[in-house]
C-alpha positions in Angstrom: -62.7 33.0 80.6 -62.7 30.5 77.7 -65.7 30.6 75.5 -68.0 27.6 75.7 -67.2 25.1 73.0 -70.7 25.2 71.5 -70.0 28.7 70.1 -68.3 27.0 67.2 -71.2 24.6 66.7 -72.9 27.4 64.8 -70.2 28.0 62.2 -71.5 28.6 58.7 -71.5 25.8 56.2 -68.5 27.4 54.5 -66.5 27.6 57.7 -67.4 24.0 58.6 -66.1 23.0 55.1 -62.8 24.8 55.8 -62.4 23.0 59.1 -63.2 19.7 57.4 -60.7 20.1 54.5 -58.0 21.4 56.8 -58.4 18.1 58.8 -58.3 16.1 55.6 -54.9 17.7 54.8 -53.4 17.3 58.2 -49.8 16.2 58.2 -48.8 12.5 58.7 -46.4 13.4 61.5 -44.6 16.3 63.1 -41.7 16.3 60.7 -41.4 19.8 58.9 -41.4 18.2 55.5 -44.7 16.4 56.3 -46.2 19.6 57.7 -45.2 21.5 54.5 -46.4 18.8 52.2 -49.9 18.7 53.9 -50.1 22.6 53.8 -49.1 22.6 50.1 -51.8 20.0 49.3 -54.4 22.0 51.2 -53.5 25.2 49.4 -53.6 23.4 46.0 -57.2 22.3 46.9 -58.2 26.0 47.0 -56.3 27.1 43.9 -57.9 27.1 40.5 -55.8 26.3 37.4 -54.2 29.3 35.8 -56.5 30.8 33.1 -54.2 33.2 31.2 -55.9 36.3 32.5 -52.6 37.7 33.9 -48.9 37.3 33.0 -46.9 35.3 35.6 -43.1 35.2 35.9 -40.8 33.7 38.6 -37.8 35.9 39.3 -34.9 36.2 41.8 -33.8 39.4 43.5 -30.1 39.3 43.9 -28.8 40.2 47.4 -25.3 39.7 48.8 -26.6 38.2 52.0 -29.4 36.0 50.5 -31.1 36.1 47.1 -34.9 36.1 47.4 -37.2 34.3 44.9 -40.3 36.2 43.9 -43.3 35.8 41.6 -44.5 38.7 39.5 -48.0 39.0 38.3 -48.8 41.7 35.8 -51.9 42.7 33.8 -51.9 41.7 30.1 -52.2 45.3 28.8 -49.5 47.8 28.3 -47.9 49.2 31.5 -48.4 52.9 32.3 -45.4 55.2 31.4 -44.5 55.4 35.1 -44.9 51.6 35.6 -47.6 49.5 37.2 -48.8 50.2 40.7 -47.8 47.2 42.8 -49.1 45.1 45.7 -46.2 43.5 47.5 -47.9 40.4 48.9 -46.4 38.5 51.8 -47.9 35.1 52.5 -49.0 33.6 55.8 -48.2 30.3 57.3 -46.8 30.8 60.8 -43.4 31.8 59.3 -43.0 28.1 58.8 -45.0 27.0 55.7 -46.1 28.6 52.5 -44.3 29.5 49.3 -44.9 31.2 45.9 -47.6 28.6 45.1 -49.5 28.6 48.4 -51.3 32.0 48.0 -51.9 32.1 44.3 -55.6 31.7 45.2 -55.4 35.4 46.1 -52.3 37.0 44.4 -53.5 36.2 40.9 -56.9 37.7 41.5 -55.5 40.9 43.1 -53.6 41.4 39.9 -56.6 40.9 37.7 -59.2 42.7 39.8 -57.0 45.7 40.6 -55.3 45.9 37.2 -51.9 46.3 39.0 -48.8 44.3 39.4 -48.5 41.9 42.3 -45.2 40.6 43.6 -45.2 37.7 46.1 -42.2 36.9 48.3 -40.7 33.5 48.9 -39.1 34.6 52.2 -37.0 32.2 54.3 -38.9 30.0 56.8 -38.3 28.4 60.2 -37.0 26.1 61.5 -34.2 26.5 59.0 -34.0 30.3 59.4 -35.1 32.2 62.5 -36.1 35.8 63.1 -35.2 38.2 61.6 -34.5 36.3 58.3 -38.1 36.4 57.0 -38.3 40.1 57.8 -35.0 40.9 56.2 -36.0 39.1 53.0 -39.2 41.2 52.7 -37.2 44.3 53.4 -34.7 43.4 50.7 -37.5 43.0 48.2 -39.1 46.3 49.1 -35.8 48.1 48.9 -35.0 46.5 45.5 -38.4 47.7 44.2 -37.7 51.2 45.4 -34.4 51.3 43.5 -35.0 49.0 40.5 -38.7 48.4 40.3 -39.0 50.4 37.0 -36.8 47.7 35.4 -39.9 45.4 35.8 -42.3 48.1 34.8 -43.2 48.7 38.5 -43.7 52.2 39.8 -41.6 52.5 43.0 -43.8 55.3 44.3 -46.9 53.2 44.2 -46.3 50.1 46.4 -48.9 48.7 48.8 -47.7 46.2 51.4 -50.1 43.4 51.9 -50.2 40.1 53.8 -52.2 37.6 55.8 -51.5 36.1 59.2 -47.7 35.9 59.6 -47.4 37.7 56.2 -49.5 40.5 57.8 -47.0 40.6 60.6 -44.1 41.1 58.2 -46.0 43.7 56.1 -46.9 45.7 59.2 -43.4 45.4 60.7 -42.0 46.7 57.4 -44.3 49.7 57.3 -43.3 50.6 60.9 -39.7 50.4 60.0 -40.2 52.6 56.9 -41.5 55.5 59.0 -39.6 58.8 58.6 -37.3 57.3 55.9 -38.9 59.0 53.0 -39.6 55.6 51.4 -42.9 54.7 53.1 -45.3 52.5 51.1 -48.4 54.2 49.8 -50.7 51.7 51.6 -50.9 48.7 53.9 -53.5 45.9 53.7 -53.6 43.2 56.4 -55.7 40.1 56.8 -56.0 38.5 60.3 -52.5 39.6 61.1 -50.4 38.6 64.1 -49.0 41.9 65.4 -47.7 41.3 68.9 -45.8 38.7 70.9 -47.7 39.2 74.2 -50.9 37.3 73.4 -52.7 39.0 76.3 -55.8 40.4 74.6 -59.4 39.4 75.3 -59.6 37.6 72.0 -56.6 35.4 72.9 -58.5 34.2 75.9 -62.0 34.1 74.4 -60.9 32.2 71.3 -57.9 30.3 72.7 -59.5 27.1 71.4 -60.8 28.4 68.0 -60.8 26.0 65.1 -57.9 26.2 62.7 -55.7 28.4 65.0 -55.5 28.1 68.7 -53.6 30.2 71.2 -51.2 27.3 71.7 -50.6 27.2 67.9 -49.6 30.8 67.9 -47.3 30.4 70.9 -45.7 27.5 69.2 -45.2 29.5 65.9 -43.7 32.4 67.8 -41.2 30.3 69.7 -40.2 28.6 66.5 -39.8 31.9 64.7 -38.1 33.7 67.5 -36.6 31.2 70.0 -34.7 34.0 71.7 -37.3 35.8 73.9 -35.2 39.0 73.9 -36.4 39.4 70.3 -40.1 39.5 71.3 -40.0 43.2 72.0 -38.3 44.0 68.6 -40.7 46.1 66.5 -39.7 44.0 63.5 -41.5 41.1 65.3 -44.1 43.0 67.4 -45.1 46.1 65.3 -48.1 46.7 67.6 -45.6 47.7 70.3 -44.4 50.8 68.3 -44.9 54.1 70.1 -44.9 56.1 66.9 -47.5 55.6 64.1 -47.3 59.1 62.7 -45.8 58.2 59.3 -47.7 55.0 58.6 -49.5 54.6 55.3 -53.2 54.4 54.7 -54.3 51.0 56.0 -57.0 48.3 55.6 -57.1 45.7 58.3 -59.5 42.7 58.3 -59.8 40.2 61.1 -61.7 37.0 61.6 -64.3 37.0 64.5 -63.4 33.5 65.8 -59.6 34.0 65.9 -57.2 34.6 68.9 -55.6 37.3 66.8 -58.8 39.2 66.3 -57.9 42.0 68.7 -54.4 42.6 67.2 -55.9 44.1 64.1 -58.5 46.1 66.0 -55.9 47.6 68.4 -53.6 48.4 65.4 -56.3 50.3 63.6 -57.2 52.2 66.8 -53.5 53.3 67.1 -53.4 54.3 63.5 -56.5 56.5 63.9 -55.1 58.1 67.0 -52.1 59.1 64.9 -54.5 60.5 62.3 -53.7 57.8 59.7 -56.6 56.8 57.4 -57.5 53.3 58.4 -60.4 50.9 57.7 -61.2 48.0 60.1 -63.2 45.1 58.8 -64.6 42.4 61.2 -65.3 39.2 59.3 -68.4 38.0 61.2 -68.4 34.3 61.8 -65.0 33.8 60.0 -62.1 31.6 61.1 -58.4 32.2 60.7 -57.4 31.1 57.2 -60.8 31.7 55.7 -59.4 33.9 52.9 -59.1 30.7 50.9 -62.8 30.7 50.6 -62.8 34.0 48.7 -64.8 32.5 45.8 -67.1 30.4 47.9 -68.1 32.3 51.1 -70.2 35.5 50.8 -68.6 37.1 54.0 -65.1 36.5 52.6 -66.1 37.8 49.2 -67.4 40.9 51.0 -64.1 41.3 52.9 -62.2 40.9 49.6 -64.3 43.6 47.9 -63.7 46.0 50.8 -60.0 45.3 50.5 -60.0 46.0 46.8 -61.9 49.2 47.3 -59.5 50.3 50.0 -56.4 49.4 48.0 -57.7 51.4 45.0 -57.9 54.4 47.2 -54.3 53.9 48.3 -53.2 54.0 44.7 -55.0 57.3 43.9 
């Protein structure tokens, strides 16, 4: 049963503002360049100018198949002898939009507030590059960090995988693939992630028409990312379908209440706990998908962020 439309009439002032500005930055047409330009402008609206509190460098990780651009944020102080702990951050955007600039509203602050390195990944996007290109780029970066991270003063044994939305999908998929390899990350932090291709949860029905992300939107993104339906059962796309969670890292999963993806994170945490993995679930009451951008302006998002910081600190101990 679809929720009555008036449930969203009681959105907080902050969520109403997010809906408003998202509409202001809607694309001029359906051309991918227009979609990306509008998304970039909207992201810029929520990104403060750099203030010199962390060091920022753009780098490229060489790879025979496809080099991957990354952005490295490091604290200003001296690195520990073993290298900085590192958050490998994978941005959201439906596997279609987003880049090294789009999520600087969060990556810069994770570096500053945790006093660790943060590495964001400029993975390949659809429609130019379909599944599993985005996943493979993230895997390439992680494997490079494991082998050569110390060259950048990063401790290969202290890597937390993190991401929002489609980025959360990629981070979770990577953690599932790293099980029983001896190279598992030390933590996983997900914000309103998409973790399955089935879209058959109660939240998908209840919030099918939610502001900012509808069920139709998600189905569109999935079909663009993985046009071959035979890929939809692949755990690199649908990590929630994994049967084994026994070697997953300690995890933090936050979801937005008014989001068709809300149940993905909840079910994922339940499976982690059933496998005796330390996992924290955070329900962002009254939040919409994409609300992480209001981390400085919305008390609920700030609370979510503080819980995430606390959880990631525990992962690094």
